[in-house]
C-alpha positions as CSV (number, residue, x, y, z in Angstrom):
1,M,-55.0,-6.6,-21.4
2,Q,-58.3,-4.9,-21.8
3,A,-59.8,-8.4,-21.7
4,V,-58.3,-9.1,-18.5
5,A,-59.6,-5.7,-17.0
6,D,-63.1,-6.5,-18.1
7,S,-62.8,-10.1,-16.8
8,D,-63.9,-11.1,-20.4
9,L,-62.6,-14.9,-20.2
10,T,-63.9,-15.6,-23.8
11,K,-62.1,-12.7,-25.2
12,M,-59.0,-13.8,-23.5
13,A,-59.3,-17.2,-24.9
14,N,-59.8,-15.7,-28.4
15,L,-56.4,-13.8,-27.9
16,W,-54.4,-16.7,-26.6
17,G,-53.2,-20.2,-28.1
18,T,-50.7,-21.2,-30.5
19,A,-49.7,-20.6,-34.3
20,Q,-52.6,-23.1,-35.2
21,G,-55.2,-20.7,-33.7
22,S,-56.7,-19.3,-30.3
23,A,-57.5,-21.6,-27.5
24,A,-61.2,-20.7,-28.4
25,Q,-61.0,-21.8,-32.0
26,T,-59.1,-25.0,-31.2
27,G,-60.0,-26.0,-27.9
28,Q,-56.5,-26.5,-27.0
29,P,-55.4,-27.1,-24.3
30,P,-58.4,-28.8,-23.0
31,D,-58.3,-26.8,-19.8
32,F,-57.9,-23.4,-21.5
33,Q,-60.9,-22.1,-19.5
34,R,-59.2,-22.6,-16.1
35,R,-56.0,-21.1,-17.4
36,M,-57.8,-17.8,-18.5
37,V,-59.2,-17.6,-14.9
38,V,-55.7,-18.0,-13.6
39,I,-54.1,-15.6,-15.9
40,Q,-56.7,-12.9,-15.2
41,S,-55.8,-13.2,-11.6
42,Y,-52.2,-12.6,-12.1
43,L,-52.6,-9.7,-14.7
44,R,-55.4,-7.6,-12.9
45,G,-54.7,-3.9,-12.4
46,P,-53.1,-0.9,-14.1
47,Y,-50.7,-1.8,-17.0
48,R,-48.8,-0.1,-19.6
49,I,-47.4,-1.8,-22.8
50,L,-43.8,-1.3,-22.9
51,G,-43.1,-2.4,-26.5
52,D,-42.3,-5.3,-28.6
53,E,-39.2,-6.9,-30.6
54,P,-39.0,-10.0,-32.8
55,L,-37.6,-13.2,-31.4
56,S,-35.0,-15.3,-33.3
57,A,-35.2,-19.0,-33.5
58,G,-32.2,-19.3,-30.9
59,S,-34.0,-17.3,-28.0
60,G,-36.5,-20.2,-27.3
61,A,-39.2,-19.6,-29.9
62,D,-41.1,-22.4,-30.7
63,S,-39.8,-24.2,-33.7
64,S,-43.5,-24.6,-35.2
65,A,-43.9,-20.7,-34.9
66,G,-41.4,-20.6,-37.7
67,G,-38.7,-18.0,-36.4
68,A,-38.3,-14.3,-36.0
69,E,-41.1,-13.2,-38.5
70,S,-43.7,-15.0,-36.6
71,T,-42.7,-14.9,-32.9
72,R,-42.6,-11.7,-31.1
73,E,-42.3,-10.8,-27.4
74,V,-44.0,-7.9,-25.8
75,G,-43.1,-6.3,-22.5
76,V,-45.9,-5.3,-20.2
77,E,-45.6,-3.4,-16.9
78,L,-48.0,-4.2,-14.2
79,D,-48.5,-1.1,-11.6
80,R,-48.7,-3.0,-8.1
81,G,-48.7,0.1,-6.0
82,Q,-45.6,-0.2,-4.2
83,C,-43.7,-1.7,-7.0
84,K,-44.0,-2.2,-10.9
85,R,-43.5,-5.7,-12.5
86,I,-42.5,-6.1,-16.2
87,V,-44.1,-9.4,-17.6
88,P,-43.0,-10.8,-20.8
89,F,-45.7,-11.9,-23.2
90,R,-44.7,-14.1,-26.3
91,L,-46.9,-13.6,-29.2
92,V,-47.3,-16.1,-32.3
93,S,-48.3,-15.2,-35.8
94,T,-51.3,-17.2,-36.9
95,G,-51.8,-18.3,-40.7
96,D,-54.3,-15.6,-41.0
97,H,-51.9,-12.7,-40.3
98,R,-53.0,-12.3,-36.5
99,W,-51.0,-12.4,-33.6
100,I,-52.0,-14.1,-30.6
101,I,-50.4,-14.5,-27.1
102,N,-48.8,-17.7,-26.6
103,Q,-46.7,-17.4,-23.3
104,I,-47.1,-15.3,-20.5
105,D,-44.2,-15.1,-17.6
106,L,-46.7,-15.2,-14.8
107,A,-44.0,-15.9,-12.3
108,A,-42.7,-12.2,-13.3
109,A,-46.0,-10.7,-12.1
110,G,-45.3,-11.8,-8.5
111,S,-47.6,-13.4,-6.4
112,V,-51.4,-13.0,-6.7
113,Y,-51.6,-12.1,-3.0
114,K,-48.2,-10.4,-2.3
115,P,-47.0,-9.0,-5.9
116,C,-44.3,-6.8,-4.4
117,E,-42.8,-9.3,-2.2
118,E,-39.3,-10.2,-3.6
119,R,-38.8,-13.8,-4.8
120,R,-36.6,-15.6,-2.5
121,D,-34.1,-18.3,-3.5
122,S,-35.4,-21.7,-2.4
123,A,-31.9,-22.8,-1.9
124,R,-30.8,-20.6,0.9
């Protein structure tokens, strides 16, 4: 989150990727630089790390990640002034005993322009 606050897209790319390595190391996905810009725009602002927990293979963890010992979810609370949003981050373990971010539920962060606006059901 400090890399987001610092607008350090290079550091963000070193902290995000798959069990095979960071996006900066692997060059995957091919558009990872653009993704870092989008992620940074959604996650800007004050935050608080809430904690983490291991995920079991049955909770949607990627089968290549190896299950509970190699996949964790971290809750991050974003302070949006009028509201607080809890954004789940999925982390995977790499072969060199590092944890990197694999997935971020950006929808949970709210709209970039109106983060406190309630999500509406599209099928009214």
